[in-house]
C-alpha positions in Angstrom: 0.1 -0.1 -0.1 1.5 3.5 -1.0 2.0 5.9 1.8 -0.8 8.2 -0.1 -3.4 5.6 0.3 -2.5 4.7 4.2 -2.8 8.6 4.8 -6.0 8.7 3.1 -7.3 5.9 5.1 -6.2 7.3 8.6 -8.0 10.5 7.6 -11.1 8.6 7.0 -10.8 6.6 10.4 -10.4 10.0 12.2 -13.2 11.7 10.7 -15.3 8.3 11.6 -13.9 8.9 15.4 -15.0 12.3 15.6 -18.5 11.6 14.3 -18.8 8.9 16.7 -17.8 10.8 19.5 -19.9 13.6 18.7 -22.8 11.2 18.5 -21.8 9.7 22.0 -21.7 13.2 23.5 -25.3 13.8 22.2 -26.8 10.6 23.3 -25.6 11.0 27.0 -26.4 14.5 27.0 -29.9 13.7 26.1 -30.0 10.7 28.5 -28.8 13.0 31.0 -31.4 15.5 30.3 -34.3 13.0 30.6 -32.8 11.5 33.7 -32.6 15.1 35.4 -36.0 16.4 34.1 -37.8 13.1 35.4 -36.9 14.3 39.1 -37.1 18.1 38.9 -40.2 19.4 40.0 -41.6 22.0 37.3 -43.5 25.0 38.5 -47.1 24.6 38.1 -49.1 27.3 36.0 -50.8 29.6 37.6 -54.3 28.9 38.6 -57.4 30.5 36.8 -58.9 33.3 38.5 -62.8 33.0 38.6 -64.9 35.5 37.2 -68.7 35.6 36.9 -70.5 38.0 34.9 -73.9 38.6 34.8 -75.3 38.7 31.1 -79.0 39.4 29.8 -80.9 38.1 26.5 -79.5 40.3 23.9 -77.9 40.0 20.9 -75.0 42.5 21.1 -73.6 40.5 24.1 -71.5 38.3 21.1 -68.3 39.4 22.3 -68.8 37.5 26.1 -70.4 34.7 24.1 -67.6 34.3 21.9 -64.7 34.7 24.2 -66.0 32.1 26.4 -66.9 29.5 23.4 -63.4 30.1 21.5 -61.6 29.9 25.1 -60.1 33.6 25.0 -60.8 34.2 28.7 -59.0 31.1 29.6 -55.9 32.0 27.3 -55.7 35.3 29.3 -55.9 33.7 32.5 -59.4 33.8 33.6 -62.1 31.4 34.1 -65.3 33.1 33.5 -68.9 31.7 33.8 -72.0 33.7 33.0 -75.6 33.9 34.2 -78.3 35.0 31.9 -81.1 37.5 32.8 -84.3 38.7 30.8 -83.2 42.4 31.2 -79.9 44.7 31.6 -81.6 45.6 34.8 -82.0 42.2 36.1 -78.4 41.8 35.4 -76.9 44.6 37.5 -79.5 43.7 40.1 -77.8 40.1 40.4 -74.4 41.7 40.6 -75.3 44.4 43.3 -76.9 41.4 45.1 -73.5 39.4 45.2 -74.3 36.9 42.6 -71.9 38.2 40.1 -68.6 40.2 39.9 -69.6 41.9 36.6 -72.4 42.9 34.8 -73.5 43.2 31.2 -76.4 45.8 30.3 -77.4 48.6 28.2 -76.8 52.1 29.1 -80.4 52.7 30.4 -80.1 50.6 33.6 -76.3 52.2 34.2 -78.3 55.6 34.0 -81.0 54.5 36.5 -78.2 52.6 38.7 -76.5 56.2 38.8 -79.5 58.1 39.6 -80.2 55.7 42.4 -76.8 56.1 43.8 -75.7 52.7 43.3 -72.0 52.3 43.5 -71.5 51.3 40.0 -68.5 51.8 38.0 -68.4 50.8 34.1 -65.1 49.7 32.5 -66.1 49.6 28.9 -68.8 49.3 26.4 -68.6 46.2 24.1 -71.2 47.0 21.4 -73.7 49.4 19.6 -76.8 48.7 17.9 -78.7 50.7 14.9 -82.4 49.9 14.7 -82.1 46.9 17.3 -84.5 47.9 19.5 -88.2 48.1 17.6 -91.7 48.2 18.0 -93.7 45.1 16.4 -97.5 45.7 15.9 -100.3 43.2 14.6 -102.1 44.3 11.6 -105.0 42.3 12.6 -105.2 45.0 15.5 -105.5 47.9 13.0 -101.7 48.8 13.2 -100.2 49.7 9.6 -98.5 53.2 10.2 -96.9 54.7 13.6 -99.7 57.1 13.6 -102.2 54.0 13.8 -100.4 53.3 17.5 -102.4 55.8 19.1 -104.8 54.3 21.7 -103.0 50.7 21.3 -102.1 48.6 24.2 -98.6 48.3 23.9 -96.3 45.9 26.0 -92.9 46.8 27.2 -90.5 46.5 30.2 -90.8 49.9 32.1 -87.6 51.6 32.5 -85.8 49.8 29.8 -84.5 50.4 26.6 -87.7 49.4 25.1 -89.6 51.8 27.0 -87.2 54.7 26.0 -87.4 54.1 22.6 -91.1 54.0 22.6 -91.0 57.3 24.3 -88.9 59.3 21.7 -90.6 57.1 18.6 -93.8 58.7 19.8 -92.6 62.2 20.6 -91.3 62.1 16.7 -94.7 61.3 15.5 -96.1 63.9 17.8 -97.8 61.8 20.1 -96.8 61.4 24.1 -96.7 58.3 25.8 -100.1 58.9 27.2 -101.7 58.2 23.8 -101.0 54.5 24.2 -102.1 52.2 27.0 -98.9 50.7 28.6 -99.0 47.3 29.6 -95.5 46.5 32.0 -94.4 43.1 31.0 -91.1 40.9 31.2 -89.2 40.6 28.1 -89.8 37.0 28.1 -93.6 37.6 28.3 -94.1 39.6 25.3 -94.3 37.2 22.6 -97.0 35.0 24.8 -99.1 38.4 25.3 -99.4 39.2 21.6 -100.1 35.8 20.8 -103.1 35.8 23.4 -104.2 39.3 21.9 -103.4 40.7 25.4 -101.6 43.6 23.6 -101.4 45.0 20.2 -97.9 45.7 20.2 -94.6 45.5 21.8 -91.2 47.4 22.0 -88.5 45.7 22.7 -84.9 44.4 21.4 -82.9 41.5 19.8 -83.1 38.8 19.7 -87.0 39.2 21.0 -87.6 41.3 18.1 -86.8 38.4 15.7 -88.7 36.2 17.7 -91.8 38.2 17.6 -91.2 38.9 13.8 -90.9 35.4 13.0 -94.1 34.4 15.4 -96.3 37.1 13.6 -94.8 36.5 10.1 -97.2 38.6 7.5 -99.6 39.8 10.5 -96.5 41.5 12.0 -95.4 45.4 11.0 -92.1 46.6 12.8 -91.2 50.5 13.4 -87.4 51.4 14.0 -85.9 54.3 15.9 -83.4 55.2 13.3 -80.9 57.9 14.7 -83.6 58.6 17.4 -82.0 55.9 19.7 -78.6 53.7 19.5 -78.5 51.6 22.7 -75.2 50.7 24.0 -73.8 47.7 25.8 -71.8 48.2 28.9 -69.9 46.0 31.2 -69.4 47.1 34.9 -68.9 46.2 38.4 -69.2 47.6 42.1 -66.9 50.6 42.6 -65.1 48.3 45.5 -64.6 45.3 42.9 -63.3 47.3 40.0 -61.0 49.4 42.2 -59.4 46.3 43.7 -59.2 44.0 40.8 -57.7 46.2 38.3 -55.4 43.3 36.7 -58.6 40.8 36.4 -60.4 43.5 34.4 -57.6 43.8 32.0 -57.6 39.8 31.5 -61.3 40.1 30.8 -61.0 42.9 28.7 -58.4 41.2 26.4 -60.9 38.5 26.1 -63.7 40.9 25.1 -61.5 42.2 22.6 -60.8 38.9 21.0 -64.4 38.3 21.1 -65.4 41.7 19.4 -63.1 40.7 16.5 -64.5 37.2 16.2 -68.2 38.4 16.2 -67.0 41.2 13.3 -65.0 38.6 11.3 -67.0 35.6 11.5 -70.7 36.3 11.6 -72.3 32.9 10.7 -70.5 31.1 13.6 -71.1 33.8 15.9 -74.9 34.0 15.4 -74.9 30.3 15.6 -73.1 30.3 19.1 -75.4 33.2 20.2 -78.4 31.0 19.1 -77.0 28.2 21.1 -76.5 30.4 24.1 -79.9 31.9 24.2 -81.8 29.2 22.7 -83.1 30.6 19.9 -83.0 30.1 16.2 -79.8 31.6 14.7 -81.5 32.4 11.8 -83.7 35.3 13.7 -80.7 36.9 14.2 -79.6 37.4 10.3 -81.8 40.4 9.6 -80.6 42.7 12.4 -76.9 41.5 12.1 -75.1 44.3 10.0 -76.6 46.6 12.8 -74.2 45.9 15.4 -71.1 47.4 15.9 -68.9 45.5 18.0 -65.8 47.5 19.6 -64.6 47.6 23.2 -64.2 51.4 24.3 -64.8 54.2 26.6 -66.4 57.1 24.4 -67.3 60.6 25.6 -70.6 60.1 23.7 -71.7 57.4 26.6 -71.4 60.5 29.0 -73.7 62.6 27.0 -76.1 59.6 26.0 -76.5 59.1 30.0 -77.0 62.9 30.7 -79.8 62.8 28.2 -81.7 59.6 29.4 -81.3 60.9 33.0 -83.3 64.2 32.0 -85.7 61.9 30.3 -86.4 59.8 33.8 -86.3 63.1 36.0 -88.7 64.7 33.6 -91.0 61.7 33.4 -90.5 61.2 37.2 -89.1 57.7 36.8 -86.8 58.3 39.5 -87.0 60.3 42.8 -83.9 62.2 41.9 -84.3 65.8 40.6 -80.4 66.9 40.2 -78.1 65.7 37.3 -75.5 63.0 38.5 -71.8 62.7 37.4 -71.5 60.1 35.2 -68.0 60.4 34.8 -67.5 59.5 38.4 -69.0 56.2 37.6 -66.5 55.0 34.7 -63.1 53.7 35.4 -60.9 54.1 32.8 -57.7 52.5 34.5 -58.0 48.7 33.0 -58.9 49.9 29.6 -56.2 52.6 29.2 -53.8 49.6 30.2 -55.2 47.2 27.8 -56.2 49.5 25.1 -55.2 53.1 25.6 -56.4 54.5 22.1 -60.0 52.8 22.9 -60.5 55.6 26.0 -62.0 59.2 24.4 -63.5 60.2 27.6 -62.6 63.5 28.6 -61.6 63.5 32.2 
């Protein structure tokens, strides 16, 4: 064998030896890693914080429903459970009664809660709805135009968005609330009362509007508020809870923001989630879906709307209070300013 051949063979053997040594080191290292980690106690994940949110039957609460169903809350570190009530006022009452940590409601119950000196703190709004509060009348009871509502029996939950919308709608038609006969009914009682001819029309919101329209079919006629009234969906808690749970609220708000995005970007699945949550036909939500604007925010317009509605409540003697409260004292901006500072436009 030539010297050149012996040299090449020796080089190959050296390379193989080096590769073998590297593999041996890797295998030994992997075995050591497995052995060590078998006995190392891993730090457990932080437990999820439990938060109970009182909700009410309203399509605009889609962000909460989506955030629960899609796991957005749990991924932010909170375990959210929700309770469903027939109205926003009932939702707020449950929260004040200690049954929930937070409450979702329209701005009308918020307005009344502050007028009644309840210790409420709103942390955000999550949706607005154009034309989602409507008056639905029966044609066989002589209702075909707004003017034909005069003298009719109208079912409504007193002190709710349905009541306020009916009032401003009649005013636009140069009538007053005294030109109709009000029947104070729970939201879930309206459809049955119409079916039994106990009332001629109802003033309420989605998804009840869609259910009644489906029930009446060709015998139904609807009147919308247009720009007269745009309800705002809020989330809040007691001032004590909100002040002491800023970090928890940040997690909840992040989950709701993701829920907002889902409701905007996935309308078909969002309606299916709402239908399952409220046990209604998802198809009844289709007609009004484009009227919702899902966005977590705190706008100056909320303060102005609350003040306008407070004047209405005072003038109609729906409250014993005669002075205008400072609604800014009942908005807590801290959590949302940390999570999404651009979403806060309240002048303070």
